[in-house]
Backbone as JSON Lines, residues from 0, in Angstrom:
{"i":0,"aa":"M","n":[-6.07,15.75,1.06],"ca":[-5.32,16.38,0.02],"c":[-5.11,15.43,-1.16]}
{"i":1,"aa":"L","n":[-5.02,14.14,-0.88],"ca":[-4.79,13.18,-1.95],"c":[-6.07,12.49,-2.42]}
{"i":2,"aa":"I","n":[-7.15,12.68,-1.68],"ca":[-8.39,11.98,-2.04],"c":[-8.97,12.53,-3.34]}
{"i":3,"aa":"E","n":[-9.02,13.84,-3.48],"ca":[-9.6,14.43,-4.69],"c":[-8.85,14.03,-5.97]}
{"i":4,"aa":"P","n":[-7.52,14.1,-6.01],"ca":[-6.81,13.64,-7.21],"c":[-7.04,12.15,-7.5]}
{"i":5,"aa":"A","n":[-7.13,11.34,-6.44],"ca":[-7.39,9.91,-6.63],"c":[-8.8,9.7,-7.19]}
{"i":6,"aa":"E","n":[-9.76,10.48,-6.72],"ca":[-11.13,10.39,-7.26],"c":[-11.14,10.71,-8.75]}
{"i":7,"aa":"I","n":[-10.43,11.76,-9.13],"ca":[-10.41,12.18,-10.53],"c":[-9.69,11.14,-11.39]}
{"i":8,"aa":"E","n":[-8.55,10.67,-10.91],"ca":[-7.73,9.74,-11.7],"c":[-8.4,8.37,-11.84]}
{"i":9,"aa":"L","n":[-8.98,7.86,-10.76],"ca":[-9.52,6.51,-10.76],"c":[-11.03,6.47,-10.97]}
{"i":10,"aa":"G","n":[-11.67,7.61,-10.86],"ca":[-13.11,7.64,-11.03],"c":[-13.86,7.0,-9.88]}
{"i":11,"aa":"G","n":[-13.22,6.87,-8.73],"ca":[-13.86,6.25,-7.58],"c":[-14.49,7.27,-6.67]}
{"i":12,"aa":"S","n":[-15.15,6.77,-5.65],"ca":[-15.79,7.65,-4.68],"c":[-14.87,7.82,-3.47]}
{"i":13,"aa":"R","n":[-15.22,8.78,-2.63],"ca":[-14.45,8.98,-1.4],"c":[-14.52,7.76,-0.51]}
{"i":14,"aa":"T","n":[-15.61,7.03,-0.59],"ca":[-15.76,5.82,0.21],"c":[-14.71,4.79,-0.17]}
{"i":15,"aa":"W","n":[-14.51,4.55,-1.46],"ca":[-13.52,3.58,-1.92],"c":[-12.11,4.01,-1.55]}
{"i":16,"aa":"I","n":[-11.81,5.29,-1.72],"ca":[-10.49,5.79,-1.39],"c":[-10.25,5.66,0.12]}
{"i":17,"aa":"S","n":[-11.26,5.98,0.92],"ca":[-11.15,5.84,2.37],"c":[-11.0,4.38,2.77]}
{"i":18,"aa":"N","n":[-11.67,3.48,2.07],"ca":[-11.51,2.05,2.34],"c":[-10.07,1.6,2.12]}
{"i":19,"aa":"A","n":[-9.43,2.14,1.1],"ca":[-8.04,1.78,0.83],"c":[-7.14,2.21,1.99]}
{"i":20,"aa":"V","n":[-7.38,3.39,2.53],"ca":[-6.6,3.86,3.67],"c":[-6.9,2.99,4.89]}
{"i":21,"aa":"S","n":[-8.14,2.59,5.06],"ca":[-8.51,1.72,6.18],"c":[-7.81,0.38,6.1]}
{"i":22,"aa":"V","n":[-7.74,-0.19,4.91],"ca":[-7.04,-1.47,4.73],"c":[-5.58,-1.31,5.14]}
{"i":23,"aa":"N","n":[-4.97,-0.2,4.76],"ca":[-3.59,0.08,5.14],"c":[-3.44,0.04,6.66]}
{"i":24,"aa":"L","n":[-4.28,0.76,7.37],"ca":[-4.18,0.82,8.82],"c":[-4.48,-0.52,9.48]}
{"i":25,"aa":"V","n":[-5.46,-1.23,8.97],"ca":[-5.83,-2.53,9.54],"c":[-4.73,-3.56,9.35]}
{"i":26,"aa":"L","n":[-4.05,-3.53,8.21],"ca":[-3.0,-4.51,7.95],"c":[-1.68,-4.18,8.64]}
{"i":27,"aa":"F","n":[-1.26,-2.94,8.55],"ca":[0.05,-2.59,9.08],"c":[0.08,-2.46,10.59]}
{"i":28,"aa":"G","n":[-1.0,-1.99,11.19],"ca":[-1.03,-1.84,12.65],"c":[-0.84,-3.16,13.39]}
{"i":29,"aa":"P","n":[-1.72,-4.12,13.19],"ca":[-1.57,-5.39,13.91],"c":[-0.36,-6.22,13.47]}
{"i":30,"aa":"A","n":[0.14,-6.0,12.27],"ca":[1.28,-6.78,11.79],"c":[2.6,-6.32,12.39]}
{"i":31,"aa":"A","n":[2.66,-5.1,12.86],"ca":[3.92,-4.53,13.37],"c":[4.55,-5.36,14.5]}
{"i":32,"aa":"P","n":[3.8,-5.81,15.51],"ca":[4.45,-6.58,16.58],"c":[5.05,-7.91,16.1]}
{"i":33,"aa":"F","n":[4.52,-8.45,15.02],"ca":[5.01,-9.73,14.52],"c":[6.2,-9.58,13.57]}
{"i":34,"aa":"A","n":[6.56,-8.37,13.26],"ca":[7.68,-8.12,12.35],"c":[9.02,-8.52,12.96]}
{"i":35,"aa":"A","n":[9.08,-8.6,14.26],"ca":[10.34,-8.95,14.92],"c":[10.71,-10.42,14.74]}
{"i":36,"aa":"A","n":[9.73,-11.29,14.54],"ca":[10.01,-12.72,14.43],"c":[10.92,-13.04,13.24]}
{"i":37,"aa":"P","n":[10.63,-12.53,12.03],"ca":[11.56,-12.82,10.93],"c":[12.95,-12.22,11.14]}
{"i":38,"aa":"V","n":[13.01,-11.1,11.84],"ca":[14.31,-10.48,12.11],"c":[15.14,-11.37,13.03]}
{"i":39,"aa":"E","n":[14.5,-12.0,13.99],"ca":[15.22,-12.9,14.89],"c":[15.66,-14.18,14.19]}
{"i":40,"aa":"K","n":[14.86,-14.64,13.23],"ca":[15.18,-15.9,12.54],"c":[16.18,-15.69,11.41]}
{"i":41,"aa":"F","n":[16.04,-14.59,10.69],"ca":[16.91,-14.29,9.56],"c":[17.74,-13.05,9.86]}
{"i":42,"aa":"V","n":[18.64,-12.76,8.99],"ca":[19.48,-11.57,9.16],"c":[18.64,-10.33,8.88]}
{"i":43,"aa":"L","n":[18.83,-9.28,9.68],"ca":[18.07,-8.05,9.54],"c":[18.14,-7.5,8.12]}
{"i":44,"aa":"R","n":[19.32,-7.52,7.53],"ca":[19.51,-6.99,6.18],"c":[18.63,-7.73,5.17]}
{"i":45,"aa":"S","n":[18.48,-9.04,5.31],"ca":[17.64,-9.82,4.4],"c":[16.17,-9.47,4.55]}
{"i":46,"aa":"V","n":[15.72,-9.32,5.78],"ca":[14.31,-9.0,6.03],"c":[13.98,-7.61,5.49]}
{"i":47,"aa":"V","n":[14.85,-6.64,5.76],"ca":[14.61,-5.28,5.28],"c":[14.66,-5.23,3.76]}
{"i":48,"aa":"S","n":[15.6,-5.94,3.16],"ca":[15.7,-5.97,1.69],"c":[14.44,-6.57,1.06]}
{"i":49,"aa":"A","n":[13.93,-7.65,1.64],"ca":[12.72,-8.28,1.11],"c":[11.52,-7.35,1.27]}
{"i":50,"aa":"A","n":[11.41,-6.68,2.41],"ca":[10.3,-5.76,2.64],"c":[10.36,-4.58,1.67]}
{"i":51,"aa":"L","n":[11.53,-4.04,1.46],"ca":[11.67,-2.93,0.52],"c":[11.37,-3.36,-0.91]}
{"i":52,"aa":"A","n":[11.75,-4.58,-1.26],"ca":[11.44,-5.09,-2.6],"c":[9.94,-5.2,-2.8]}
{"i":53,"aa":"L","n":[9.22,-5.69,-1.79],"ca":[7.76,-5.8,-1.89],"c":[7.11,-4.43,-2.0]}
{"i":54,"aa":"V","n":[7.6,-3.47,-1.24],"ca":[7.07,-2.1,-1.32],"c":[7.34,-1.52,-2.7]}
{"i":55,"aa":"A","n":[8.52,-1.76,-3.23],"ca":[8.87,-1.24,-4.56],"c":[7.98,-1.84,-5.64]}
{"i":56,"aa":"V","n":[7.71,-3.13,-5.56],"ca":[6.84,-3.77,-6.55],"c":[5.42,-3.21,-6.44]}
{"i":57,"aa":"G","n":[4.9,-3.09,-5.23],"ca":[3.57,-2.53,-5.04],"c":[3.48,-1.1,-5.53]}
{"i":58,"aa":"S","n":[4.5,-0.31,-5.25],"ca":[4.51,1.08,-5.71],"c":[4.62,1.16,-7.22]}
{"i":59,"aa":"G","n":[5.43,0.31,-7.8],"ca":[5.57,0.32,-9.26],"c":[4.29,-0.08,-9.97]}
{"i":60,"aa":"L","n":[3.59,-1.03,-9.4],"ca":[2.34,-1.48,-10.02],"c":[1.24,-0.43,-9.94]}
{"i":61,"aa":"T","n":[1.36,0.53,-9.02],"ca":[0.34,1.57,-8.93],"c":[0.34,2.46,-10.18]}
{"i":62,"aa":"L","n":[1.4,2.45,-10.92],"ca":[1.44,3.23,-12.16],"c":[0.46,2.68,-13.2]}
{"i":63,"aa":"M","n":[0.07,1.44,-13.04],"ca":[-0.85,0.8,-13.98],"c":[-2.27,0.71,-13.44]}
{"i":64,"aa":"M","n":[-2.57,1.36,-12.3],"ca":[-3.91,1.32,-11.72],"c":[-4.91,2.0,-12.65]}
{"i":65,"aa":"T","n":[-6.05,1.37,-12.82],"ca":[-7.12,1.97,-13.61],"c":[-8.44,1.99,-12.84]}
{"i":66,"aa":"Q","n":[-8.52,1.23,-11.76],"ca":[-9.74,1.17,-10.97],"c":[-9.4,1.31,-9.49]}
{"i":67,"aa":"T","n":[-10.4,1.68,-8.72],"ca":[-10.18,1.95,-7.31],"c":[-9.75,0.7,-6.55]}
{"i":68,"aa":"W","n":[-10.28,-0.46,-6.88],"ca":[-9.92,-1.65,-6.14],"c":[-8.45,-1.99,-6.32]}
{"i":69,"aa":"H","n":[-7.84,-1.54,-7.41],"ca":[-6.4,-1.74,-7.6],"c":[-5.63,-1.02,-6.5]}
{"i":70,"aa":"L","n":[-6.12,0.15,-6.13],"ca":[-5.49,0.93,-5.06],"c":[-5.52,0.15,-3.75]}
{"i":71,"aa":"I","n":[-6.65,-0.46,-3.47],"ca":[-6.79,-1.22,-2.23],"c":[-5.85,-2.42,-2.22]}
{"i":72,"aa":"V","n":[-5.76,-3.13,-3.32],"ca":[-4.93,-4.33,-3.38],"c":[-3.44,-3.99,-3.38]}
{"i":73,"aa":"L","n":[-3.05,-3.0,-4.17],"ca":[-1.63,-2.72,-4.35],"c":[-1.0,-1.93,-3.22]}
{"i":74,"aa":"R","n":[-1.69,-0.97,-2.7],"ca":[-1.09,-0.11,-1.72],"c":[-1.81,-0.1,-0.38]}
{"i":75,"aa":"G","n":[-3.07,-0.4,-0.38],"ca":[-3.81,-0.29,0.86],"c":[-3.89,1.16,1.33]}
{"i":76,"aa":"G","n":[-3.8,2.05,0.39],"ca":[-3.85,3.47,0.71],"c":[-2.76,4.24,0.0]}
{"i":77,"aa":"A","n":[-2.57,5.46,0.42],"ca":[-1.56,6.36,-0.14],"c":[-1.61,6.39,-1.66]}
{"i":78,"aa":"P","n":[-2.66,6.94,-2.22],"ca":[-2.79,6.97,-3.68],"c":[-1.65,7.71,-4.35]}
{"i":79,"aa":"R","n":[-1.24,7.21,-5.49],"ca":[-0.17,7.83,-6.25],"c":[-0.72,8.19,-7.61]}
{"i":80,"aa":"R","n":[-0.63,9.44,-7.96],"ca":[-1.17,9.89,-9.22],"c":[-0.11,9.81,-10.31]}
{"i":81,"aa":"S","n":[-0.42,9.11,-11.37],"ca":[0.53,9.02,-12.48],"c":[0.32,10.21,-13.39]}
{"i":82,"aa":"S","n":[1.41,10.65,-14.01],"ca":[1.29,11.81,-14.91],"c":[1.61,11.44,-16.34]}
């Protein structure tokens, strides 16, 4: 449902858009078990605040995407169409 609008907006192919989703799955899946270590070392509120700040920066930068590789670097998937 989101691939076609991303193709139109970014001018990329379905392969590039699918690669962005793959990067998302490859990074977030294996990283999940290691997320507990910073929570044990630091306060939960600090870890969650830092993670949300990083997500907010990445999401905000997607408004300036002009090429497909930007999607892969900034979000690792979940294309966002600017209006």
